[in-house]
C-alpha positions as a Markdown table, in Angstrom:
| # | Residue | x | y | z |
|---|---|---|---|---|
| 1 | Met | -49.3 | -34.2 | -8.4 |
| 2 | Arg | -51.0 | -30.6 | -8.1 |
| 3 | Thr | -50.6 | -31.1 | -4.2 |
| 4 | Ile | -46.6 | -31.5 | -4.7 |
| 5 | Leu | -46.8 | -28.6 | -6.7 |
| 6 | Ala | -48.6 | -26.5 | -3.9 |
| 7 | Phe | -46.3 | -27.6 | -1.5 |
| 8 | Ile | -43.2 | -26.9 | -3.8 |
| 9 | Thr | -44.7 | -22.8 | -4.6 |
| 10 | Leu | -44.9 | -23.1 | -1.0 |
| 11 | Val | -41.4 | -23.7 | 0.1 |
| 12 | Met | -40.2 | -20.6 | -3.2 |
| 13 | Thr | -42.5 | -18.7 | -1.5 |
| 14 | Leu | -41.4 | -19.4 | 2.1 |
| 15 | Ala | -37.3 | -19.1 | 1.2 |
| 16 | Ala | -38.1 | -15.9 | -0.5 |
| 17 | Cys | -39.8 | -14.1 | 1.9 |
| 18 | Gln | -37.3 | -15.0 | 4.4 |
| 19 | Glu | -34.5 | -12.4 | 5.6 |
| 20 | Gln | -32.0 | -12.2 | 2.9 |
| 21 | Pro | -28.5 | -11.9 | 4.3 |
| 22 | Ala | -26.4 | -8.8 | 4.9 |
| 23 | Ser | -23.9 | -7.4 | 2.4 |
| 24 | Asn | -19.8 | -8.5 | 3.7 |
| 25 | Pro | -18.9 | -5.5 | 4.3 |
| 26 | Phe | -14.9 | -6.6 | 3.8 |
| 27 | Val | -14.0 | -6.1 | -0.1 |
| 28 | Thr | -13.6 | -8.9 | -1.3 |
| 29 | Val | -12.6 | -10.8 | -4.4 |
| 30 | Ala | -14.5 | -13.1 | -6.1 |
| 31 | Asp | -13.6 | -14.0 | -10.7 |
| 32 | Gly | -10.8 | -12.6 | -10.1 |
| 33 | His | -12.7 | -8.8 | -9.6 |
| 34 | Phe | -12.4 | -6.6 | -6.3 |
| 35 | Val | -16.6 | -6.2 | -4.9 |
| 36 | Arg | -17.2 | -3.8 | -2.2 |
| 37 | Asp | -20.7 | -3.6 | -1.1 |
| 38 | Gly | -21.7 | -5.5 | -3.8 |
| 39 | Lys | -20.3 | -4.2 | -7.2 |
| 40 | Pro | -17.0 | -4.8 | -8.7 |
| 41 | Tyr | -14.5 | -2.1 | -7.0 |
| 42 | Tyr | -12.3 | -0.1 | -8.6 |
| 43 | Tyr | -10.2 | 2.9 | -7.1 |
| 44 | Val | -7.9 | 5.4 | -7.5 |
| 45 | Gly | -6.2 | 5.8 | -4.2 |
| 46 | Thr | -3.4 | 7.3 | -2.4 |
| 47 | Asn | -0.1 | 6.2 | -0.8 |
| 48 | Phe | -0.9 | 8.0 | 2.8 |
| 49 | Trp | 1.6 | 6.1 | 5.2 |
| 50 | Tyr | 2.1 | 8.2 | 8.1 |
| 51 | Gly | -1.1 | 8.5 | 9.2 |
| 52 | Ala | -0.9 | 6.5 | 11.8 |
| 53 | Ile | 1.8 | 9.0 | 13.4 |
| 54 | Leu | -1.0 | 11.9 | 12.5 |
| 55 | Gly | -3.5 | 10.0 | 14.5 |
| 56 | Ser | -1.8 | 9.5 | 17.8 |
| 57 | Glu | -1.5 | 12.4 | 20.4 |
| 58 | Gly | 2.3 | 12.7 | 21.1 |
| 59 | Gln | 5.2 | 13.2 | 19.1 |
| 60 | Gly | 4.1 | 14.2 | 15.2 |
| 61 | Gly | 0.6 | 13.6 | 16.2 |
| 62 | Asp | -1.8 | 16.0 | 14.1 |
| 63 | Arg | -5.8 | 15.2 | 14.9 |
| 64 | Asp | -6.9 | 18.0 | 13.4 |
| 65 | Arg | -5.0 | 17.8 | 10.1 |
| 66 | Leu | -5.6 | 14.4 | 10.2 |
| 67 | Cys | -9.4 | 14.9 | 10.0 |
| 68 | Arg | -8.7 | 17.1 | 7.3 |
| 69 | Glu | -6.7 | 15.3 | 5.0 |
| 70 | Leu | -9.4 | 12.1 | 5.3 |
| 71 | Asp | -12.2 | 14.8 | 4.2 |
| 72 | Gln | -10.4 | 16.2 | 1.4 |
| 73 | Met | -10.0 | 13.4 | 0.0 |
| 74 | Lys | -13.1 | 11.4 | 0.7 |
| 75 | Ala | -14.5 | 14.8 | -0.9 |
| 76 | Met | -12.9 | 14.2 | -4.2 |
| 77 | Gly | -13.6 | 10.1 | -4.1 |
| 78 | Ile | -9.9 | 9.1 | -2.6 |
| 79 | Asp | -11.2 | 5.9 | -0.8 |
| 80 | Asn | -8.1 | 3.6 | -0.4 |
| 81 | Leu | -5.2 | 4.6 | 1.5 |
| 82 | Arg | -2.0 | 2.5 | 1.4 |
| 83 | Ile | -0.7 | 3.2 | 4.5 |
| 84 | Leu | 3.1 | 2.3 | 7.5 |
| 85 | Val | 1.1 | -0.1 | 10.1 |
| 86 | Gly | 4.6 | 1.7 | 12.0 |
| 87 | Ser | 8.3 | 2.4 | 12.0 |
| 88 | Asp | 11.1 | 0.2 | 13.9 |
| 89 | Gly | 14.1 | 0.7 | 15.8 |
| 90 | Glu | 15.3 | 3.7 | 17.7 |
| 91 | Arg | 14.7 | 7.1 | 17.0 |
| 92 | Gly | 17.4 | 10.0 | 16.3 |
| 93 | Val | 18.6 | 8.3 | 12.5 |
| 94 | Thr | 18.5 | 10.7 | 9.6 |
| 95 | Thr | 16.4 | 9.9 | 6.7 |
| 96 | Lys | 14.2 | 6.7 | 8.7 |
| 97 | Val | 10.8 | 7.8 | 10.0 |
| 98 | Glu | 9.8 | 8.6 | 13.6 |
| 99 | Pro | 8.8 | 8.6 | 16.4 |
| 100 | Thr | 8.9 | 4.3 | 15.8 |
| 101 | Leu | 6.1 | 2.0 | 17.6 |
| 102 | Gln | 8.4 | -0.7 | 17.7 |
| 103 | Val | 11.5 | 0.4 | 19.5 |
| 104 | Ser | 13.0 | -3.3 | 20.2 |
| 105 | Pro | 11.3 | -6.3 | 19.1 |
| 106 | Gly | 7.8 | -6.7 | 21.3 |
| 107 | Val | 8.2 | -3.3 | 23.2 |
| 108 | Tyr | 5.9 | -1.2 | 21.2 |
| 109 | Asn | 5.1 | 2.8 | 21.7 |
| 110 | Asp | 1.6 | 3.0 | 22.9 |
| 111 | Thr | 0.7 | 6.4 | 21.7 |
| 112 | Ile | 1.9 | 5.0 | 17.5 |
| 113 | Leu | -1.0 | 2.3 | 18.9 |
| 114 | Ala | -3.6 | 4.7 | 19.2 |
| 115 | Gly | -2.9 | 7.0 | 16.4 |
| 116 | Leu | -4.0 | 3.8 | 13.9 |
| 117 | Asp | -7.1 | 3.2 | 16.1 |
| 118 | Tyr | -7.8 | 6.6 | 15.9 |
| 119 | Leu | -7.3 | 6.7 | 12.4 |
| 120 | Leu | -9.4 | 3.2 | 11.4 |
| 121 | Gln | -11.6 | 4.7 | 13.7 |
| 122 | Glu | -12.1 | 8.0 | 11.0 |
| 123 | Met | -11.6 | 6.1 | 8.1 |
| 124 | Gly | -14.4 | 4.4 | 8.9 |
| 125 | Lys | -16.8 | 6.7 | 9.7 |
| 126 | Arg | -15.6 | 7.9 | 5.7 |
| 127 | Gln | -16.2 | 4.3 | 4.8 |
| 128 | Met | -13.0 | 4.7 | 3.7 |
| 129 | Val | -10.0 | 1.6 | 3.6 |
| 130 | Ala | -7.2 | 1.0 | 4.5 |
| 131 | Val | -4.3 | -1.3 | 3.0 |
| 132 | Leu | -1.8 | -1.6 | 5.9 |
| 133 | Tyr | 1.4 | -3.2 | 5.1 |
| 134 | Leu | 3.9 | -5.0 | 8.1 |
| 135 | Asn | 7.2 | -4.6 | 7.2 |
| 136 | Asn | 10.1 | -2.9 | 4.7 |
| 137 | Ser | 13.0 | -4.0 | 2.5 |
| 138 | Trp | 13.9 | -0.2 | 3.0 |
| 139 | Glu | 15.7 | 1.5 | 5.4 |
| 140 | Trp | 13.0 | 4.8 | 6.2 |
| 141 | Ser | 11.1 | 2.7 | 8.0 |
| 142 | Gly | 13.3 | -0.3 | 10.0 |
| 143 | Gly | 11.5 | -3.2 | 8.3 |
| 144 | Tyr | 14.3 | -5.5 | 7.6 |
| 145 | Gly | 17.1 | -4.0 | 8.7 |
| 146 | Phe | 15.7 | -3.6 | 12.3 |
| 147 | Tyr | 14.9 | -7.1 | 12.6 |
| 148 | Leu | 18.5 | -8.3 | 11.2 |
| 149 | Glu | 20.5 | -6.6 | 13.8 |
| 150 | His | 18.0 | -8.1 | 16.7 |
| 151 | Ala | 18.9 | -11.6 | 15.0 |
| 152 | Gly | 22.3 | -11.0 | 15.5 |
| 153 | Val | 23.8 | -10.6 | 11.9 |
| 154 | Gly | 25.6 | -7.0 | 13.3 |
| 155 | Lys | 24.9 | -2.6 | 13.0 |
| 156 | Ala | 22.5 | -2.2 | 9.4 |
| 157 | Pro | 25.0 | 0.2 | 7.2 |
| 158 | Arg | 22.8 | 3.5 | 6.2 |
| 159 | Pro | 22.6 | 3.7 | 2.6 |
| 160 | Asn | 23.0 | 7.6 | 2.8 |
| 161 | Glu | 26.5 | 6.8 | 4.5 |
| 162 | Asp | 27.5 | 3.9 | 3.7 |
| 163 | Gly | 25.8 | 3.8 | -0.2 |
| 164 | Tyr | 22.6 | 1.6 | -0.8 |
| 165 | Gly | 25.3 | -1.4 | -1.9 |
| 166 | Ala | 26.0 | -2.2 | 1.3 |
| 167 | Tyr | 22.6 | -2.3 | 2.0 |
| 168 | Met | 21.4 | -4.1 | -0.3 |
| 169 | Ser | 23.9 | -6.2 | 0.0 |
| 170 | Phe | 23.1 | -6.4 | 4.6 |
| 171 | Val | 19.4 | -7.4 | 3.8 |
| 172 | Ala | 19.7 | -9.3 | 1.2 |
| 173 | Gln | 20.7 | -11.7 | 4.6 |
| 174 | Tyr | 17.2 | -11.8 | 5.4 |
| 175 | Ala | 15.8 | -14.2 | 2.6 |
| 176 | Ser | 17.2 | -17.0 | 4.7 |
| 177 | Asn | 17.6 | -15.6 | 8.7 |
| 178 | Glu | 14.4 | -17.8 | 10.8 |
| 179 | Lys | 15.3 | -15.8 | 13.5 |
| 180 | Ala | 14.5 | -12.2 | 11.7 |
| 181 | His | 11.9 | -13.9 | 10.3 |
| 182 | Gln | 10.2 | -15.7 | 13.9 |
| 183 | Leu | 10.9 | -11.6 | 15.0 |
| 184 | Phe | 9.0 | -10.6 | 12.1 |
| 185 | Tyr | 5.8 | -13.3 | 13.1 |
| 186 | Asp | 5.5 | -12.0 | 16.3 |
| 187 | Tyr | 4.8 | -8.7 | 15.1 |
| 188 | Val | 2.9 | -9.7 | 13.3 |
| 189 | Arg | 0.6 | -11.6 | 15.9 |
| 190 | Tyr | 0.4 | -8.8 | 17.8 |
| 191 | Ile | -0.4 | -5.8 | 15.5 |
| 192 | Leu | -4.1 | -8.5 | 14.5 |
| 193 | Gly | -4.8 | -9.2 | 17.8 |
| 194 | Arg | -4.9 | -5.9 | 18.8 |
| 195 | Thr | -9.2 | -4.9 | 19.8 |
| 196 | Asn | -9.4 | -0.1 | 18.8 |
| 197 | Arg | -9.4 | 0.8 | 21.9 |
| 198 | Tyr | -11.6 | 3.1 | 20.7 |
| 199 | Thr | -14.5 | 1.4 | 18.5 |
| 200 | Gly | -13.9 | -1.8 | 20.3 |
| 201 | Val | -13.6 | -4.0 | 17.4 |
| 202 | Lys | -11.3 | -6.7 | 16.2 |
| 203 | Tyr | -8.8 | -5.4 | 14.0 |
| 204 | Val | -10.0 | -8.8 | 11.9 |
| 205 | Asp | -13.1 | -7.3 | 12.1 |
| 206 | Asp | -12.8 | -4.6 | 11.1 |
| 207 | Pro | -14.0 | -3.4 | 7.7 |
| 208 | Ala | -12.0 | -0.6 | 7.5 |
| 209 | Ile | -9.2 | -2.4 | 6.8 |
| 210 | Met | -8.8 | -4.1 | 3.5 |
| 211 | Ser | -6.2 | -5.7 | 3.1 |
| 212 | Trp | -2.4 | -6.9 | 4.8 |
| 213 | Gln | 0.6 | -6.4 | 3.3 |
| 214 | Ile | 3.5 | -8.0 | 4.0 |
| 215 | Gly | 5.5 | -5.5 | 3.4 |
| 216 | Asn | 6.5 | -2.8 | 1.6 |
| 217 | Glu | 8.5 | -3.0 | -1.9 |
| 218 | Pro | 9.5 | -7.3 | -0.3 |
| 219 | Arg | 13.1 | -8.3 | -2.7 |
| 220 | Ala | 15.5 | -10.7 | -2.3 |
| 221 | Phe | 18.2 | -8.2 | -3.6 |
| 222 | Ser | 20.2 | -11.3 | -4.3 |
| 223 | Lys | 18.7 | -14.1 | -7.5 |
| 224 | Glu | 20.8 | -17.0 | -4.8 |
| 225 | Ala | 18.0 | -15.7 | -2.4 |
| 226 | Leu | 15.0 | -15.9 | -4.4 |
| 227 | Pro | 13.6 | -20.2 | -3.2 |
| 228 | Ala | 14.0 | -19.1 | 0.2 |
| 229 | Phe | 12.3 | -15.5 | -0.3 |
| 230 | Glu | 9.5 | -16.8 | -1.8 |
| 231 | Lys | 9.7 | -19.4 | 0.8 |
| 232 | Trp | 9.0 | -16.6 | 4.1 |
| 233 | Leu | 5.7 | -14.5 | 1.9 |
| 234 | Ala | 4.4 | -18.0 | 1.7 |
| 235 | Glu | 5.2 | -18.8 | 5.1 |
| 236 | Ala | 4.2 | -14.9 | 6.1 |
| 237 | Ala | 0.6 | -15.5 | 3.8 |
| 238 | Ala | -0.2 | -18.7 | 5.9 |
| 239 | Leu | 0.4 | -17.2 | 9.6 |
| 240 | Ile | -1.5 | -13.5 | 9.1 |
| 241 | Arg | -4.5 | -16.0 | 6.5 |
| 242 | Ser | -4.6 | -18.3 | 9.8 |
| 243 | Ile | -5.1 | -15.1 | 12.2 |
| 244 | Asp | -7.6 | -13.7 | 9.9 |
| 245 | Lys | -10.2 | -14.8 | 7.3 |
| 246 | Asn | -11.3 | -11.8 | 6.7 |
| 247 | His | -9.6 | -9.9 | 5.4 |
| 248 | Leu | -7.6 | -9.7 | 2.1 |
| 249 | Ile | -3.4 | -10.6 | 1.3 |
| 250 | Ser | -1.1 | -8.9 | -0.9 |
| 251 | Val | 2.3 | -9.3 | -0.9 |
| 252 | Gly | 3.6 | -5.6 | -1.3 |
| 253 | Ser | 5.5 | -5.8 | -4.3 |
| 254 | Glu | 7.0 | -3.9 | -7.1 |
| 255 | Gly | 6.6 | -6.4 | -9.3 |
| 256 | Ala | 9.0 | -8.3 | -11.6 |
| 257 | Trp | 11.5 | -5.0 | -10.8 |
| 258 | Gly | 11.1 | -5.9 | -6.8 |
| 259 | Cys | 12.1 | -10.1 | -8.4 |
| 260 | Glu | 15.4 | -9.6 | -9.3 |
| 261 | Gly | 13.7 | -9.2 | -12.7 |
| 262 | Asp | 12.4 | -12.6 | -12.5 |
| 263 | Tyr | 8.6 | -12.9 | -13.7 |
| 264 | Ala | 8.3 | -17.3 | -13.1 |
| 265 | Ala | 9.1 | -16.3 | -9.3 |
| 266 | Tyr | 6.4 | -13.3 | -9.6 |
| 267 | Glu | 3.9 | -15.3 | -10.4 |
| 268 | Arg | 5.4 | -18.0 | -8.8 |
| 269 | Ile | 4.7 | -16.1 | -5.4 |
| 270 | Cys | 0.9 | -14.2 | -6.5 |
| 271 | Ala | -0.5 | -17.8 | -7.5 |
| 272 | Asp | 0.0 | -18.6 | -3.1 |
| 273 | Pro | -3.7 | -19.6 | -2.5 |
| 274 | Asn | -3.2 | -17.4 | 0.7 |
| 275 | Ile | -2.4 | -13.9 | -1.3 |
| 276 | Asp | -6.2 | -12.5 | -2.6 |
| 277 | Tyr | -5.0 | -10.0 | -5.5 |
| 278 | Cys | -1.3 | -8.4 | -6.8 |
| 279 | Asn | 0.8 | -5.5 | -7.0 |
| 280 | Val | 3.6 | -3.6 | -9.2 |
| 281 | His | 5.0 | -0.2 | -8.3 |
| 282 | Leu | 6.0 | 1.6 | -10.9 |
| 283 | Trp | 9.2 | 4.5 | -10.6 |
| 284 | Pro | 10.0 | 6.2 | -14.2 |
| 285 | Tyr | 12.5 | 8.9 | -12.8 |
| 286 | Asn | 14.5 | 6.1 | -10.2 |
| 287 | Trp | 14.2 | 3.2 | -12.5 |
| 288 | Ser | 15.8 | 5.9 | -15.5 |
| 289 | Trp | 13.0 | 5.7 | -17.8 |
| 290 | Ala | 12.9 | 9.3 | -16.9 |
| 291 | Arg | 16.1 | 12.2 | -17.0 |
| 292 | Pro | 15.8 | 14.7 | -14.5 |
| 293 | Asp | 15.9 | 17.8 | -16.6 |
| 294 | His | 13.7 | 16.5 | -19.6 |
| 295 | Leu | 10.9 | 15.1 | -17.9 |
| 296 | Val | 8.0 | 16.7 | -20.0 |
| 297 | Glu | 10.3 | 16.1 | -22.7 |
| 298 | Asp | 10.7 | 11.9 | -21.7 |
| 299 | Leu | 6.4 | 11.4 | -20.7 |
| 300 | Pro | 5.9 | 9.2 | -23.9 |
| 301 | Ala | 8.6 | 7.1 | -23.6 |
| 302 | Ser | 7.8 | 6.5 | -19.3 |
| 303 | Cys | 4.0 | 6.1 | -20.4 |
| 304 | Asp | 5.6 | 3.1 | -23.3 |
| 305 | Ser | 7.6 | 1.9 | -20.8 |
| 306 | Thr | 4.3 | 2.1 | -18.1 |
| 307 | Lys | 2.5 | 0.3 | -20.4 |
| 308 | Asn | 4.7 | -2.3 | -21.1 |
| 309 | Tyr | 5.2 | -3.4 | -17.1 |
| 310 | Ile | 1.7 | -3.1 | -16.6 |
| 311 | Asp | 1.1 | -5.4 | -19.6 |
| 312 | Arg | 3.4 | -8.4 | -18.4 |
| 313 | His | 2.0 | -8.5 | -14.9 |
| 314 | Leu | -1.6 | -7.9 | -16.2 |
| 315 | Ala | -0.7 | -11.7 | -18.3 |
| 316 | Ile | 0.7 | -13.3 | -15.1 |
| 317 | Cys | -3.3 | -11.9 | -13.6 |
| 318 | Asp | -5.1 | -13.1 | -16.9 |
| 319 | Arg | -3.6 | -16.2 | -15.9 |
| 320 | Leu | -4.0 | -16.2 | -11.9 |
| 321 | Asn | -7.0 | -14.6 | -12.5 |
| 322 | Lys | -6.8 | -12.5 | -10.2 |
| 323 | Pro | -6.9 | -8.3 | -9.7 |
| 324 | Leu | -4.2 | -6.3 | -9.7 |
| 325 | Val | -2.9 | -2.9 | -8.4 |
| 326 | Met | -0.8 | -0.4 | -9.3 |
| 327 | Glu | 0.0 | 0.2 | -5.9 |
| 328 | Glu | 2.6 | 2.9 | -5.8 |
| 329 | Phe | 3.7 | 5.2 | -8.8 |
| 330 | Gly | 5.5 | 8.9 | -8.7 |
| 331 | Tyr | 6.2 | 11.3 | -11.4 |
| 332 | Pro | 8.4 | 14.5 | -10.3 |
| 333 | Arg | 7.3 | 18.0 | -10.8 |
| 334 | Asp | 8.7 | 19.9 | -13.5 |
| 335 | Gly | 12.0 | 21.1 | -14.2 |
| 336 | Phe | 13.1 | 18.4 | -11.0 |
| 337 | Lys | 12.2 | 20.8 | -8.8 |
| 338 | Phe | 10.7 | 20.6 | -4.8 |
| 339 | Ser | 8.8 | 23.7 | -3.9 |
| 340 | Lys | 4.9 | 23.9 | -3.7 |
| 341 | Glu | 4.5 | 26.7 | -6.1 |
| 342 | Thr | 7.1 | 24.3 | -9.4 |
| 343 | Thr | 4.2 | 23.6 | -12.2 |
| 344 | Thr | 3.5 | 19.8 | -12.2 |
| 345 | Glu | 2.2 | 19.1 | -16.6 |
| 346 | Gly | 4.8 | 16.0 | -16.7 |
| 347 | Arg | 3.2 | 14.6 | -13.5 |
| 348 | Asp | -0.7 | 15.2 | -14.5 |
| 349 | Gly | 0.4 | 13.5 | -18.2 |
| 350 | Tyr | 1.5 | 10.0 | -16.3 |
| 351 | Tyr | -1.4 | 10.2 | -13.5 |
| 352 | Arg | -3.9 | 10.4 | -16.3 |
| 353 | Phe | -2.3 | 8.0 | -18.3 |
| 354 | Val | -1.9 | 5.4 | -16.0 |
| 355 | Phe | -5.2 | 6.1 | -14.2 |
| 356 | Ser | -6.4 | 5.9 | -17.9 |
| 357 | Leu | -5.5 | 2.5 | -17.7 |
| 358 | Val | -7.3 | 1.2 | -14.8 |
| 359 | Gly | -10.7 | -0.4 | -15.0 |
| 360 | Asp | -9.8 | -0.6 | -19.1 |
| 361 | Asn | -11.7 | -3.4 | -20.9 |
| 362 | Ala | -13.5 | -4.5 | -17.3 |
| 363 | Glu | -16.7 | -5.6 | -19.8 |
| 364 | Lys | -14.2 | -7.9 | -21.4 |
| 365 | Gly | -13.1 | -9.1 | -17.9 |
| 366 | Gly | -9.9 | -6.7 | -17.3 |
| 367 | His | -7.9 | -7.5 | -13.9 |
| 368 | Phe | -6.3 | -4.5 | -13.8 |
| 369 | Ala | -8.1 | -3.3 | -10.9 |
| 370 | Gly | -6.6 | 0.4 | -9.0 |
| 371 | Cys | -4.1 | 2.4 | -8.3 |
| 372 | Asn | -2.4 | 3.8 | -5.4 |
| 373 | Phe | -0.4 | 7.7 | -6.2 |
| 374 | Trp | 2.2 | 8.1 | -4.6 |
| 375 | Gly | 1.8 | 10.7 | -2.7 |
| 376 | Trp | -0.5 | 11.8 | -0.4 |
| 377 | Gly | 1.0 | 15.8 | 0.6 |
| 378 | Gly | -2.4 | 17.0 | 1.7 |
| 379 | Phe | -2.1 | 20.2 | 3.9 |
| 380 | Ala | 1.7 | 19.9 | 4.6 |
| 381 | Asn | 3.8 | 23.0 | 4.4 |
| 382 | Pro | 8.2 | 20.9 | 3.8 |
| 383 | Gln | 10.3 | 23.3 | 6.3 |
| 384 | His | 13.3 | 21.5 | 4.2 |
| 385 | Glu | 14.4 | 19.6 | 2.0 |
| 386 | Gln | 15.8 | 16.9 | 4.4 |
| 387 | Trp | 13.2 | 16.1 | 6.6 |
| 388 | Gln | 13.6 | 17.4 | 11.0 |
| 389 | Val | 12.2 | 16.0 | 13.9 |
| 390 | Gly | 9.3 | 19.0 | 13.6 |
| 391 | Asp | 8.5 | 19.4 | 9.7 |
| 392 | Asp | 5.8 | 18.3 | 8.8 |
| 393 | Tyr | 4.4 | 15.2 | 7.4 |
| 394 | Thr | 4.8 | 15.0 | 3.7 |
| 395 | Gly | 4.7 | 12.2 | 1.0 |
| 396 | Asp | 7.7 | 11.9 | 0.9 |
| 397 | Pro | 9.3 | 10.1 | 3.7 |
| 398 | Ala | 12.6 | 11.0 | 5.7 |
| 399 | Gln | 15.1 | 9.6 | 3.0 |
| 400 | Glu | 13.8 | 11.6 | 0.3 |
| 401 | Ala | 13.7 | 15.6 | -0.4 |
| 402 | Gln | 10.7 | 16.8 | 0.3 |
| 403 | Gly | 8.6 | 17.7 | -2.5 |
| 404 | Leu | 9.8 | 15.4 | -4.5 |
| 405 | Asn | 6.3 | 13.8 | -4.9 |
| 406 | Ser | 3.7 | 15.1 | -2.9 |
| 407 | Val | 1.0 | 15.5 | -4.3 |
| 408 | Phe | -0.7 | 18.5 | -2.0 |
| 409 | Ser | -4.2 | 20.3 | -1.7 |
| 410 | Thr | -2.8 | 22.9 | -3.8 |
| 411 | Asp | -2.1 | 21.4 | -7.0 |
| 412 | Ser | -5.1 | 22.1 | -8.2 |
| 413 | Thr | -3.9 | 20.9 | -12.5 |
| 414 | Thr | -3.5 | 17.1 | -10.3 |
| 415 | Leu | -6.5 | 17.0 | -8.5 |
| 416 | Gln | -8.0 | 17.7 | -10.5 |
| 417 | Val | -6.4 | 14.6 | -12.4 |
| 418 | Ile | -7.3 | 12.8 | -10.0 |
| 419 | Gln | -10.8 | 13.7 | -9.6 |
| 420 | Lys | -12.2 | 13.3 | -13.5 |
| 421 | Glu | -10.6 | 9.4 | -12.9 |
| 422 | Val | -12.6 | 8.3 | -9.9 |
| 423 | Glu | -15.9 | 9.7 | -11.4 |
| 424 | Arg | -14.9 | 8.1 | -14.8 |
| 425 | Met | -14.1 | 4.9 | -12.0 |
| 426 | Arg | -17.8 | 5.2 | -10.2 |
| 427 | Gly | -19.5 | 4.3 | -14.3 |
| 428 | Ile | -18.1 | 1.3 | -14.3 |
């Protein structure tokens, strides 16, 4: 017996002395919560959709500004950036982002790819992580309309010319258009198969990427299209997983709002084993919860509606045991004015409320794990209300008034609210 005990003790001692494996460098999900560097990960992040363009050396590129933006965000504790991989289609279209990455199917603008490489390199240096979305249901970066046009469906209407009704009727065809899907899948394979020219690291091996996101606010655009929409998202998630085993996968959904109000459809989509966490977006002004001339007065009602919306989705996350991220939300400047000199009392109050919900009841297993406000304007100086080529990029894409939802480096009161909440989350 003594010999056996001595042998067991020796084995246990040798095992304890063995070098411990390195911690996982990627953001992961364990028991319904994000984990980073072996610790729970709760965050306040932002949307920085134009990061790859800013990182390029071509039209729109400004690497000095990019590094200053990253430095300021990092200094504030903002380390999670949601970024557009690239815009699709022709240039010179009012209300669409340019320069574009995918000029036509399979034809890529190398300067934007270099910009994305450079952005990821600089984020990696600062221990920041990116959520990269690959598609868009809206017109401002191509997406659905681009793929449908090249699938032979016809020219996509422009909402600024033909109205959003015409546009949404057109892109409702995307959910069931297999040719459009295959064009998108080719794009996914190309991007995920890339190696960063500056670091030599394959994208699939880069810890600077937190998540691949199927699209920005993917929608079915009709109740009839929901089954095909669900099928497409499942296929896209499975394709991404087959290529990349390291990174998280997310949908980019607005929540039930993006599923024609169908919470059951949202739950089915999020239940897919290839979907690692759930998303919601929330826009009190766009959703008519806050009136443009009563933004401060309508703040309490907006917060009440926000809490109800989040709670309904958290109930789904509880059942699925997956984290929830509110990765888009915004609130216009006071008086619905766009100037950087305009006050932000309403926005500050709304941000403060949303941030307070992140990590709530964390000790009891709460699944609300993060948020990305929309969006970072930083050092930009808007020149026109309607973005024009040559203007600084802001948090507001080309189809929106410049300054509508952007948080600039001069917005001291908003930045104070953000930094205070970042510090709180570090203690969770």
